[in-house]
C-alpha positions as CSV (number, residue, x, y, z in Angstrom):
1,M,0.0,0.0,0.0
2,V,2.9,2.3,0.7
3,I,4.3,1.6,-2.8
4,V,0.9,2.3,-4.3
5,M,0.5,5.6,-2.4
6,A,4.1,6.7,-3.4
7,L,3.4,5.8,-7.0
8,A,0.2,7.8,-6.9
9,A,2.0,10.9,-5.5
10,F,4.7,10.6,-8.1
11,V,2.2,10.3,-10.9
12,V,0.3,13.4,-9.7
13,Q,3.6,15.3,-9.4
14,Q,4.6,14.5,-13.0
15,D,1.1,15.6,-14.4
16,W,0.7,12.2,-16.0
17,L,-2.9,12.0,-15.0
18,V,-3.5,14.9,-17.3
19,H,-1.8,13.2,-20.2
20,I,-3.6,9.9,-19.8
21,A,-6.7,11.6,-21.2
22,D,-4.8,13.0,-24.2
23,S,-5.2,10.4,-27.0
24,Q,-2.6,11.9,-29.3
25,W,0.0,12.4,-26.6
26,V,-0.4,8.8,-25.5
27,A,-0.2,7.5,-29.0
28,D,2.9,9.5,-29.8
29,Y,4.5,8.5,-26.5
30,L,4.0,4.8,-27.0
31,A,5.1,5.0,-30.6
32,H,8.4,6.7,-29.7
33,E,9.3,5.0,-26.4
34,G,8.0,1.4,-26.9
35,W,7.5,-1.2,-24.1
36,P,9.0,0.9,-21.3
37,A,6.4,3.6,-22.1
38,F,3.6,1.0,-22.3
39,L,4.5,-0.3,-18.9
40,L,4.7,3.1,-17.4
41,M,1.4,4.3,-18.9
42,S,-0.2,1.0,-17.7
43,A,0.8,1.9,-14.1
44,V,-0.5,5.4,-14.5
45,A,-3.8,4.0,-15.9
46,I,-4.2,1.7,-12.9
47,V,-3.8,4.6,-10.5
48,Y,-6.1,6.7,-12.7
49,T,-9.0,4.2,-12.5
50,A,-8.3,3.3,-8.9
51,A,-8.8,7.0,-8.0
52,G,-12.1,7.1,-9.8
53,G,-11.1,8.3,-13.3
54,P,-13.7,7.4,-16.0
55,R,-12.9,4.0,-17.5
56,Q,-14.5,5.1,-20.8
57,V,-11.8,7.7,-21.3
58,L,-9.2,5.1,-20.8
59,A,-10.8,2.8,-23.4
60,F,-11.0,5.7,-25.9
61,V,-7.4,6.6,-25.4
62,F,-6.0,3.1,-25.7
63,G,-8.3,2.4,-28.6
64,Y,-6.9,5.4,-30.4
65,A,-3.3,4.5,-29.5
66,L,-3.3,0.7,-29.9
67,G,-6.3,-0.1,-32.2
68,G,-9.9,-1.1,-31.3
69,W,-9.7,-4.7,-30.0
70,I,-6.2,-4.5,-28.5
71,G,-7.1,-1.2,-26.8
72,M,-10.3,-2.7,-25.5
73,A,-8.5,-5.7,-24.0
74,V,-5.7,-3.6,-22.5
75,S,-8.0,-0.9,-21.0
76,T,-10.4,-3.5,-19.6
77,L,-7.5,-5.4,-17.9
78,L,-6.0,-2.1,-16.5
79,T,-9.5,-1.0,-15.3
80,T,-9.9,-4.3,-13.5
81,L,-6.5,-3.9,-11.9
82,G,-7.5,-0.4,-10.8
83,A,-10.7,-1.8,-9.3
84,M,-8.5,-4.4,-7.4
85,V,-6.3,-1.7,-6.0
86,C,-9.3,0.4,-4.8
87,F,-10.9,-2.7,-3.4
88,L,-7.7,-3.6,-1.4
89,V,-7.2,-0.1,-0.2
90,S,-10.8,0.0,1.1
91,R,-10.4,-3.4,2.8
92,F,-7.1,-2.9,4.5
93,L,-6.9,0.9,5.1
94,V,-10.4,2.3,5.4
95,G,-12.6,-0.7,5.9
96,D,-12.9,-0.4,9.7
97,W,-13.9,3.3,9.4
98,A,-16.3,2.6,6.6
99,R,-18.0,-0.2,8.6
100,R,-18.5,2.2,11.5
101,R,-19.7,5.0,9.3
102,F,-21.9,3.1,6.9
103,G,-22.7,0.0,8.8
104,K,-26.3,-0.5,7.7
105,R,-25.5,0.2,4.0
106,L,-22.6,-2.2,4.1
107,D,-24.7,-4.9,5.7
108,K,-27.1,-4.6,2.8
109,V,-24.2,-4.8,0.3
110,Q,-22.8,-7.8,2.1
111,V,-26.1,-9.6,2.0
112,M,-26.7,-8.7,-1.7
113,L,-23.2,-9.8,-2.9
114,A,-22.5,-12.7,-0.6
115,D,-24.3,-15.2,-2.9
116,R,-23.3,-15.5,-6.6
117,T,-20.9,-12.6,-6.2
118,A,-19.4,-12.7,-9.7
119,L,-22.9,-12.6,-11.4
120,K,-24.2,-9.7,-9.2
121,V,-21.0,-7.7,-9.7
122,L,-21.3,-8.2,-13.4
123,M,-24.9,-6.9,-13.3
124,I,-23.6,-3.8,-11.4
125,R,-21.0,-3.1,-14.1
126,L,-23.6,-3.4,-16.8
127,L,-26.2,-1.1,-15.2
128,P,-26.5,2.3,-16.8
129,V,-26.2,3.9,-13.3
130,G,-23.8,3.8,-10.4
131,S,-20.3,4.9,-9.6
132,N,-17.3,2.6,-10.3
133,L,-15.4,4.2,-7.4
134,I,-18.2,3.8,-4.9
135,T,-18.8,0.2,-5.9
136,N,-15.2,-0.7,-5.4
137,L,-15.0,1.1,-2.0
138,L,-18.2,-0.5,-0.7
139,A,-17.3,-4.0,-2.0
140,G,-13.8,-3.7,-0.4
141,A,-15.3,-2.8,3.0
142,T,-17.4,-5.9,3.0
143,H,-16.2,-9.5,3.4
144,I,-16.9,-10.7,-0.1
145,R,-14.0,-12.6,-1.9
146,L,-11.7,-10.7,-4.2
147,L,-11.5,-13.1,-7.2
148,P,-15.3,-13.4,-7.9
149,F,-15.5,-9.6,-7.6
150,L,-12.7,-9.2,-10.2
151,A,-14.2,-11.8,-12.5
152,G,-17.6,-10.1,-12.5
153,S,-16.0,-6.7,-13.0
154,F,-13.8,-7.8,-15.9
155,V,-16.7,-9.3,-17.9
156,G,-19.1,-6.5,-17.0
157,Y,-16.6,-3.9,-18.1
158,I,-16.2,-5.3,-21.6
159,P,-19.3,-3.9,-23.4
160,Q,-18.6,-0.3,-22.6
161,M,-14.9,-0.6,-23.0
162,A,-15.5,-2.1,-26.5
163,V,-17.7,0.8,-27.4
164,F,-15.2,3.5,-26.5
165,A,-12.1,1.7,-27.7
166,L,-13.7,1.1,-31.1
167,L,-14.8,4.7,-31.2
168,G,-11.2,5.9,-30.4
169,A,-9.8,3.6,-33.0
170,G,-12.3,4.7,-35.6
171,I,-11.4,8.4,-35.0
172,G,-7.7,7.6,-35.0
173,V,-7.7,6.1,-38.5
174,S,-10.9,7.8,-39.8
175,D,-12.6,4.4,-40.1
176,H,-16.3,5.0,-40.2
177,R,-17.1,1.3,-39.9
178,K,-15.5,1.2,-36.5
179,M,-17.4,4.3,-35.4
180,I,-20.7,2.7,-36.6
181,L,-19.9,-0.5,-34.8
182,S,-19.2,1.4,-31.6
183,I,-22.6,3.1,-31.9
184,V,-24.4,-0.2,-32.5
185,L,-22.6,-1.8,-29.5
186,F,-23.5,1.2,-27.4
187,I,-27.2,0.8,-28.3
188,V,-27.0,-3.0,-27.5
189,A,-25.2,-2.4,-24.2
190,S,-27.8,0.3,-23.3
191,I,-30.7,-2.1,-24.0
192,I,-29.0,-4.8,-21.9
193,G,-28.4,-2.3,-19.1
194,I,-32.0,-1.0,-19.1
195,Y,-33.4,-4.5,-19.2
196,L,-31.2,-5.5,-16.2
197,Y,-32.2,-2.3,-14.3
198,R,-35.9,-3.1,-14.7
199,T,-35.5,-6.4,-12.9
200,R,-36.1,-6.5,-9.2
201,S,-32.7,-7.6,-8.0
202,S,-30.9,-5.1,-10.3
203,R,-33.1,-2.3,-8.9
204,Q,-32.0,-3.3,-5.4
205,I,-28.4,-3.3,-6.5
206,G,-28.8,0.0,-8.2
207,E,-30.2,1.6,-5.1
208,L,-27.3,0.4,-3.1
209,V,-24.6,1.7,-5.4
210,T,-26.1,5.0,-6.4
211,K,-27.3,6.5,-3.2
212,D,-25.1,9.3,-1.9
213,L,-22.6,8.3,0.7
């Protein structure tokens, strides 16, 4: 945790969190510096998403820099690792305080996610509402297992990450087919999200993860 906090402070000091949202800067940096740049930008991206940065921006940037499908895979993996970092920070650094401050809310989250954790986390990620950061923090403060949480998160992230990565790739190479595909995927993902949100269990999950802390 000390290493993660030190890395976060260094990233902020170097203004890399600003650059991570600049598609052209990232593309040029990766093209000129190669693998060391990719590893460095990956670490920055993990910190960015762990701190609550929009994962859609990450997907767009890496889609623009690396191409649609590779950008989608990379950004989805990095977002999942960012969720893991946030989950672990919540569990080991602020979990006790969170349980004292939000005990009743956390009890509801614990009951909701204790059974079929991966499936229910996947539903949360697909919902058209909610905060990625709040979900990670609440989940980390409960006693659910990490691996099912990460599995559900990874799969649930894919639809939106594909949409924005393909959009970024389409803009990067002026490929209208990729832009159209991203729009179609966005419509499909929205329909799935709305359908899930209309189910009883998803409404309960949505209420838990969207109420103001």
